[in-house]
C-alpha positions as CSV (number, residue, x, y, z in Angstrom):
1,M,115.3,84.3,96.7
2,V,111.6,83.4,96.7
3,S,109.2,85.7,94.9
4,A,105.5,85.5,95.6
5,L,104.8,87.0,92.2
6,S,106.8,84.4,90.3
7,S,105.2,81.6,92.4
8,A,101.8,82.7,91.1
9,G,102.8,81.8,87.6
10,A,100.9,83.8,84.9
11,V,99.4,86.2,87.5
12,V,98.9,89.2,85.3
13,G,97.1,87.2,82.6
14,L,94.8,85.6,85.2
15,L,93.9,88.9,86.6
16,V,92.3,90.1,83.4
17,A,89.5,87.5,84.0
18,C,89.3,88.1,87.7
19,T,88.9,91.8,88.1
20,A,85.8,92.9,86.2
21,A,84.1,95.7,88.0
22,P,81.0,94.7,89.9
23,T,77.6,96.0,88.9
24,S,76.6,98.5,91.6
25,P,74.5,101.6,92.4
26,T,75.7,105.0,91.3
27,N,77.7,107.0,93.9
28,S,75.1,108.9,95.9
29,L,77.0,111.3,98.2
30,G,76.2,114.3,96.0
31,D,72.5,114.3,96.9
32,Q,73.0,113.2,100.6
33,G,70.7,114.5,103.3
34,P,71.3,114.5,107.0
35,D,70.1,110.9,107.3
36,A,72.0,109.5,104.4
37,K,73.7,106.1,104.8
38,L,77.3,106.6,103.6
39,V,80.1,104.1,102.9
40,F,83.7,105.1,103.0
41,A,86.9,103.0,102.4
42,H,90.1,103.7,104.3
43,Y,92.9,104.7,101.9
44,F,96.5,104.0,103.0
45,P,98.9,106.1,100.9
46,P,102.0,103.8,100.9
47,Y,100.3,101.2,98.7
48,P,98.9,102.7,95.5
49,I,98.4,100.7,92.3
50,S,102.1,101.3,91.3
51,I,105.0,102.8,93.3
52,D,107.5,103.2,90.4
53,N,105.7,102.5,87.1
54,L,107.9,99.5,86.2
55,P,106.8,96.2,84.7
56,A,105.1,94.0,87.4
57,E,107.8,91.4,87.4
58,R,110.5,93.9,88.5
59,D,108.6,96.7,90.2
60,Y,109.0,97.7,93.8
61,Y,106.1,95.4,95.0
62,S,107.7,92.4,93.4
63,T,111.4,92.9,94.1
64,E,111.2,94.6,97.5
65,Y,107.9,93.9,99.3
66,L,106.9,90.4,98.1
67,D,110.4,89.0,97.9
68,P,111.7,87.8,101.3
69,G,115.1,88.9,100.3
70,G,114.0,92.4,99.1
71,S,114.6,95.6,100.9
72,G,118.1,94.5,101.6
73,G,116.8,91.6,103.7
74,A,115.1,93.9,106.1
75,N,111.9,91.8,106.0
76,A,113.5,88.4,105.6
77,A,112.7,87.2,109.1
78,Y,109.0,87.1,108.3
79,G,109.2,86.1,104.6
80,G,108.8,89.6,103.1
81,L,106.7,92.6,104.1
82,L,103.6,91.8,102.0
83,R,101.7,88.7,100.7
84,D,99.4,90.6,98.3
85,R,99.6,93.6,96.1
86,P,97.3,95.8,93.9
87,V,96.4,94.3,90.5
88,P,99.5,94.8,88.3
89,R,99.0,97.1,85.3
90,P,101.1,97.7,82.2
91,V,103.7,100.5,82.3
92,S,101.9,103.8,81.9
93,D,102.9,106.4,79.4
94,H,100.8,109.0,81.2
95,A,102.8,112.1,82.1
96,D,101.3,112.1,85.6
97,W,100.8,108.4,86.1
98,R,100.5,108.6,89.9
99,S,97.4,110.8,89.6
100,A,96.0,108.6,86.8
101,D,96.4,105.6,89.0
102,L,94.5,107.4,91.8
103,E,91.7,108.2,89.4
104,T,91.5,104.5,88.5
105,E,91.1,103.7,92.2
106,V,88.4,106.3,92.6
107,R,86.5,104.7,89.7
108,Q,86.9,101.2,91.2
109,A,85.4,102.4,94.4
110,I,82.5,104.2,92.7
111,A,81.8,101.0,90.7
112,A,81.3,99.2,94.0
113,G,78.9,101.9,95.3
114,I,81.4,103.4,97.7
115,D,80.8,107.1,98.5
116,G,84.3,108.2,99.4
117,F,87.6,107.5,100.9
118,T,88.8,108.2,104.4
119,V,92.4,109.1,103.7
120,N,95.1,108.3,106.2
121,L,97.2,111.4,106.8
122,L,100.6,110.0,107.9
123,T,102.8,113.0,107.4
124,A,102.8,116.7,106.5
125,A,101.6,117.5,103.0
126,G,104.9,119.1,102.0
127,D,107.3,116.4,103.3
128,G,109.5,115.9,100.3
129,G,111.4,113.2,102.0
130,L,108.6,110.7,101.6
131,W,107.3,109.8,98.2
132,H,103.8,109.1,99.4
133,A,103.5,112.4,101.3
134,D,101.6,114.0,98.4
135,V,99.2,111.1,97.9
136,P,96.4,112.7,100.0
137,T,96.5,115.9,97.9
138,R,96.7,113.9,94.7
139,L,93.8,111.8,95.9
140,L,91.6,114.8,96.7
141,R,92.2,116.2,93.2
142,A,91.7,112.8,91.5
143,A,88.4,112.3,93.3
144,H,87.1,115.7,92.1
145,A,88.3,115.1,88.6
146,V,86.5,111.7,88.3
147,D,83.3,112.6,90.1
148,P,82.7,115.7,92.3
149,N,80.2,113.7,94.3
150,F,83.0,111.3,95.5
151,K,84.4,112.8,98.7
152,I,87.6,112.4,100.8
153,M,87.3,112.4,104.6
154,L,90.4,113.7,106.3
155,M,91.8,111.2,108.8
156,P,95.0,112.3,110.6
157,D,96.8,109.2,111.9
158,M,97.6,109.9,115.5
159,S,99.7,106.8,115.7
160,G,102.1,108.5,113.2
161,A,103.6,111.9,112.8
162,P,100.4,113.8,113.4
163,G,100.3,112.4,116.9
164,T,103.4,114.4,117.7
165,W,102.1,117.7,116.3
166,S,100.8,120.7,118.2
167,V,97.2,121.9,117.9
168,A,98.5,124.8,115.7
169,Q,100.5,122.5,113.4
170,L,97.7,119.9,112.9
171,A,95.2,122.8,112.3
172,A,97.5,124.3,109.6
173,E,97.9,120.9,107.9
174,L,94.2,120.2,107.9
175,A,93.5,123.7,106.5
176,S,95.9,123.1,103.6
177,W,93.8,120.1,102.5
178,A,90.4,121.6,103.4
179,G,90.4,123.9,100.5
180,E,90.2,121.0,98.0
181,P,86.7,120.7,96.6
182,A,86.7,116.9,97.3
183,A,87.3,117.3,101.1
184,Y,84.2,115.9,102.7
185,R,81.9,118.5,104.4
186,L,78.5,118.0,105.8
187,S,75.6,119.4,103.8
188,T,75.5,122.1,106.4
189,G,79.1,123.2,105.7
190,P,81.5,121.8,108.4
191,L,84.6,120.0,107.4
192,V,84.6,116.4,108.7
193,V,87.8,115.5,110.5
194,S,88.1,111.9,111.7
195,P,91.3,111.2,113.6
196,Y,92.4,107.6,113.9
197,M,93.5,106.7,117.4
198,A,92.0,110.0,118.6
199,E,92.6,108.9,122.2
200,K,96.3,109.8,121.8
201,R,95.1,113.3,122.7
202,P,92.5,114.2,125.4
203,A,89.1,115.5,124.5
204,A,90.1,119.0,125.6
205,W,93.0,119.0,123.0
206,W,90.5,118.2,120.2
207,S,88.2,120.9,121.5
208,E,91.1,123.4,121.1
209,L,91.7,122.1,117.6
210,V,88.1,122.7,116.6
211,E,88.3,126.2,118.0
212,V,91.7,127.0,116.3
213,M,90.4,125.7,113.0
214,S,87.5,128.2,113.3
215,S,89.4,131.2,114.7
216,A,92.6,130.9,112.8
217,H,91.5,129.4,109.5
218,G,87.8,130.2,109.3
219,I,86.9,126.5,109.0
220,E,84.1,124.9,111.0
221,V,84.8,121.3,111.9
222,A,82.6,118.3,112.6
223,L,84.8,115.9,114.6
224,A,84.4,112.1,114.1
225,P,87.0,110.4,116.2
226,V,88.0,106.8,115.6
227,F,89.1,105.0,118.8
228,T,90.9,101.7,119.4
229,V,88.7,101.2,122.5
230,Y,85.3,102.8,122.7
231,D,84.0,102.4,126.3
232,T,87.0,104.1,127.8
233,Y,86.6,107.3,125.8
234,A,83.0,107.7,124.8
235,A,81.8,109.8,127.7
236,D,84.6,112.4,127.3
237,Y,84.5,112.7,123.5
238,A,80.8,112.5,122.8
239,P,80.0,116.1,123.7
240,I,82.5,117.4,121.1
241,S,81.8,114.7,118.4
242,Y,79.5,114.8,115.5
243,A,80.1,111.0,115.0
244,M,82.3,108.3,116.7
245,S,83.8,105.1,115.6
246,I,86.2,102.3,116.4
247,W,88.9,100.6,114.3
248,G,87.4,97.3,115.2
249,G,88.5,93.6,115.2
250,R,89.0,91.3,112.3
251,N,87.6,87.9,113.4
252,P,84.0,86.7,114.1
253,A,84.8,86.3,117.9
254,F,85.5,90.0,118.0
255,N,82.4,90.8,115.8
256,P,79.5,88.7,117.1
257,I,76.2,89.7,115.6
258,S,74.6,90.2,119.0
259,G,75.6,92.0,122.1
260,F,78.6,94.3,122.3
261,P,78.9,95.7,118.7
262,L,75.2,96.5,118.5
263,D,75.1,97.9,122.0
264,T,78.0,100.2,121.1
265,I,76.0,101.7,118.2
266,G,73.1,102.3,120.4
267,D,75.3,103.8,123.1
268,A,76.8,106.3,120.6
269,H,73.3,107.3,119.4
270,S,72.2,107.7,123.0
271,R,75.0,110.2,123.5
272,G,73.9,112.2,120.5
273,A,76.6,111.1,118.1
274,R,76.4,109.3,114.8
275,W,78.2,106.0,114.4
276,M,80.7,104.9,111.7
277,Q,80.8,101.1,111.7
278,P,84.0,99.3,110.7
279,V,83.5,96.6,108.1
280,S,86.4,94.3,107.4
281,V,87.4,91.1,105.6
282,Q,90.6,89.8,107.3
283,D,93.8,90.7,109.0
284,Y,97.2,89.1,108.7
285,R,100.5,90.8,109.6
286,P,103.7,89.0,108.8
287,R,105.8,91.8,110.2
288,N,104.0,91.6,113.5
289,G,103.8,87.8,113.6
290,I,100.0,87.8,114.1
291,F,96.8,87.0,112.3
292,D,93.1,87.0,112.9
293,E,90.9,84.0,111.8
294,A,88.4,85.6,109.5
295,G,86.5,82.3,108.9
296,N,86.5,82.8,105.1
297,T,83.7,85.4,104.6
298,E,82.2,85.1,108.1
299,N,84.0,88.2,109.5
300,L,82.9,90.2,106.5
301,R,79.3,89.0,106.8
302,N,79.2,89.7,110.5
303,T,80.6,93.2,110.3
304,W,78.1,94.1,107.6
305,T,75.3,92.6,109.6
306,I,76.3,94.7,112.6
307,A,76.2,97.9,110.5
308,I,72.8,97.0,109.1
309,A,71.0,95.6,112.2
310,G,72.6,98.1,114.5
311,G,71.5,101.2,112.5
312,A,74.9,102.5,111.8
313,D,74.9,105.9,110.0
314,W,78.2,105.4,108.1
315,V,80.4,102.5,107.3
316,Q,84.2,102.5,107.0
317,L,85.7,99.6,105.0
318,V,88.9,98.8,106.9
319,T,90.8,99.0,104.6
320,W,90.8,99.9,100.9
321,N,94.5,99.1,100.4
322,D,96.6,98.4,103.5
323,H,98.5,95.4,102.2
324,S,100.9,95.4,105.2
325,E,98.0,94.4,107.4
326,G,96.3,92.2,104.8
327,T,93.0,94.1,105.1
328,S,92.4,95.3,101.6
329,F,89.1,95.4,99.7
330,A,90.7,97.0,96.6
331,P,91.3,94.9,93.5
332,S,94.4,92.8,94.3
333,M,96.6,90.0,92.9
334,Y,94.9,87.3,95.1
335,H,91.3,88.4,95.2
336,G,90.7,90.4,92.1
337,S,87.5,92.4,92.5
338,A,85.7,89.5,94.3
339,L,85.6,91.2,97.7
340,L,84.2,94.4,96.1
341,G,81.6,92.4,94.3
342,L,80.4,90.7,97.4
343,T,80.5,93.9,99.6
344,S,78.4,95.7,96.9
345,Y,75.5,93.4,97.8
346,Y,75.7,94.3,101.5
347,L,76.3,98.0,100.7
348,R,73.0,98.1,98.8
349,W,71.3,96.4,101.8
350,F,72.9,98.9,104.2
351,K,71.7,101.9,102.2
352,S,68.2,100.7,101.4
353,G,67.5,99.0,104.7
354,R,66.3,95.7,103.1
355,P,68.0,92.9,101.3
356,P,68.4,93.8,97.6
357,A,66.7,91.8,94.9
358,I,69.1,89.2,93.4
359,E,68.9,89.8,89.7
360,R,71.7,87.4,88.7
361,D,73.4,84.4,90.4
362,E,76.8,85.1,92.0
363,L,79.4,82.8,93.4
364,Y,82.4,83.7,95.6
365,L,85.0,81.0,96.4
366,T,87.4,81.7,99.3
367,H,90.3,79.7,100.8
368,R,93.8,79.9,101.9
369,Q,96.8,78.7,100.0
370,Q,98.0,76.6,102.9
371,L,96.7,75.0,106.0
372,A,97.0,77.3,109.0
373,A,99.6,75.1,110.8
374,T,101.7,74.4,107.7
375,R,105.3,75.7,108.0
376,P,107.0,77.4,105.0
377,T,110.1,76.2,103.2
378,Y,111.7,79.6,103.5
379,P,113.6,79.8,106.8
380,Q,111.3,82.4,108.5
381,S,112.3,83.1,112.1
382,V,109.1,85.0,112.7
383,L,105.8,83.2,112.0
384,M,102.3,84.5,112.4
385,T,100.3,83.1,115.3
386,L,96.7,83.5,116.1
387,R,95.7,86.7,117.9
388,P,94.7,86.0,121.5
389,G,90.9,85.6,121.7
390,S,90.4,85.2,118.0
391,T,88.1,82.7,116.4
392,P,90.1,79.4,116.2
393,A,92.0,78.8,113.0
394,R,89.9,77.3,110.2
395,D,91.0,75.3,107.2
396,E,88.1,75.3,104.7
397,A,87.2,76.3,101.2
398,E,83.8,78.2,101.2
399,A,81.5,79.0,98.4
400,L,79.2,82.0,99.1
401,V,76.3,82.2,96.7
402,L,73.6,84.8,95.9
403,L,70.9,82.8,94.2
404,R,67.9,84.0,92.2
405,E,66.3,80.6,92.8
406,P,67.2,77.4,94.6
407,G,70.2,75.5,93.3
408,T,72.9,72.9,94.2
409,V,76.4,74.1,95.1
410,A,79.4,71.8,95.1
411,V,82.8,72.7,96.6
412,R,85.9,70.6,95.9
413,A,89.3,70.7,97.5
414,G,91.4,67.9,96.2
415,S,89.5,64.7,96.9
416,Q,87.2,66.4,99.4
417,V,83.8,67.4,98.1
418,A,80.8,69.0,99.7
419,R,77.4,69.3,98.0
420,C,74.7,71.7,99.4
421,T,71.1,72.2,98.2
422,L,70.4,75.9,98.9
423,P,67.3,78.1,98.7
424,A,67.1,81.4,96.9
425,G,69.1,84.2,98.6
426,L,72.5,84.2,100.3
427,G,73.9,80.7,101.0
428,I,77.1,79.0,102.2
429,C,78.6,75.7,101.3
430,A,82.1,74.7,102.7
431,V,84.5,71.8,102.6
432,S,87.6,71.0,104.7
433,L,91.0,71.5,103.1
434,P,92.8,68.2,103.1
435,G,96.3,67.8,104.5
436,G,99.0,65.6,102.8
437,D,102.2,66.0,100.9
438,S,100.8,67.2,97.6
439,D,99.3,70.5,96.5
440,V,95.5,70.4,95.9
441,T,93.3,72.5,93.7
442,V,90.1,74.1,94.8
443,S,86.9,74.7,92.8
444,A,83.2,75.3,93.2
445,Y,80.1,75.3,90.9
446,L,76.4,76.1,90.9
447,E,74.1,73.6,89.3
448,R,70.4,73.6,88.3
449,A,68.5,71.1,86.3
450,G,71.6,69.0,85.7
451,G,73.5,71.9,84.1
452,V,76.3,74.1,85.5
453,V,75.3,77.7,85.8
454,L,78.4,79.2,87.4
455,A,81.9,77.7,88.0
456,A,84.9,79.0,90.0
457,N,88.2,77.4,89.5
458,S,90.7,78.9,91.9
459,P,94.0,79.7,90.3
460,W,95.7,79.3,93.7
461,P,96.4,75.7,94.9
462,V,96.6,74.8,98.5
463,R,100.3,74.1,99.0
464,A,101.7,71.3,101.0
465,H,105.1,73.2,101.1
466,P,104.4,76.9,100.7
467,P,107.5,79.0,100.0
468,V,106.6,81.6,102.7
469,Q,103.9,81.5,105.3
470,D,100.8,83.0,103.7
471,L,97.6,83.1,105.8
472,Q,95.5,85.3,103.6
473,Y,92.2,84.2,102.1
474,T,92.1,84.3,98.3
475,A,88.8,84.9,96.5
476,T,87.6,83.9,93.1
477,M,84.3,84.9,91.4
478,G,82.3,82.3,89.6
479,V,81.7,82.7,85.9
480,A,79.4,81.1,83.4
481,P,81.0,78.0,81.8
């Protein structure tokens, strides 16, 4: 059997140097006003820091989700369910380690400047048959324990069990969570309920839910539906919605920085609703045999630009930790805290309305561990192919830098080298990944006055013969030599 964890070598040791929390603004939701710009991250309960509190090399992530032969071979056709996992931690001696882990995740989010989580409600709170059923309740309590200003927006997942419930059942479930102090309410009092795939039920059904929440449970609700398609449903849902949103795409072609996305924000505002803009990094789904071409950090940059230029009211980072769809921002095995460090820069821009001053140089190196067309050595019968309409597949290593003053950036992938002289501010330098029959290493550095200021040596080589198909972008932060 092939294990992605073992293939990474000394992964746990490497992560100590890769996951330092980014410097960021203090969480600000506590003193929010009606015009506050808020940033939430979507929390997916099945993938917390640890599932079973075992050593990383033999925990559930390693032996069942990352190993193609794990889970009794249920995921063998596509090389295993996951390609990444949360940063491994030592075995915890905490009596309630699940809650302690959730408190750690709240602290990680706060360190990046995130205001709260939108928690995916997959099942009933009391469903003892699913180990993750109590995660939303634990998360609500963990948030309040760490920082009462950090809030949890309730997001019933209408593509799952909540989509089969009656109005009365969903209202009762929401009411059971609404009593937790961390449940997000507007400053005027209403509880914010933000159903994913809200279009599974007509607008009249949601109007009834709002009425039942008030009449049966004494809870006023501000509805913030998240659609998979906006134009089809906006007119019907706008009159009953405080805010609206879409789940969004994960590639630059679906997120151009002019036209449709900006027009959508304006349309929602014209209908009297606020807008929660999805911001994303990437999307790769081995189980579904599909991936989006994120273009290194281009999709992330585009979605933040749309939120800022379009005047979005809120942002939802999609997602904090859904490793089955490869969309996580949370500290992970293959990108440490790099994605949170970079998004913290844009988060400050979004909240303040202007580019933040760059007080220190930063460098973020991204690349895949294989060329997009390379086939794995494991006999996968299901391989990921590009999502129709996506940006074309790209094989590049990219250095994104935030520079206090001009500098020279070099990016190396094997024998391929690109050198870029860049002005102060945000800059990009990229080089093509070479093909061939040998693995290649990837690195980047920032130079001024003949000296190296920052260097990023990726611990993840580009493999000529990858064990399983892995189309995620890894990310490494530059450090002073």
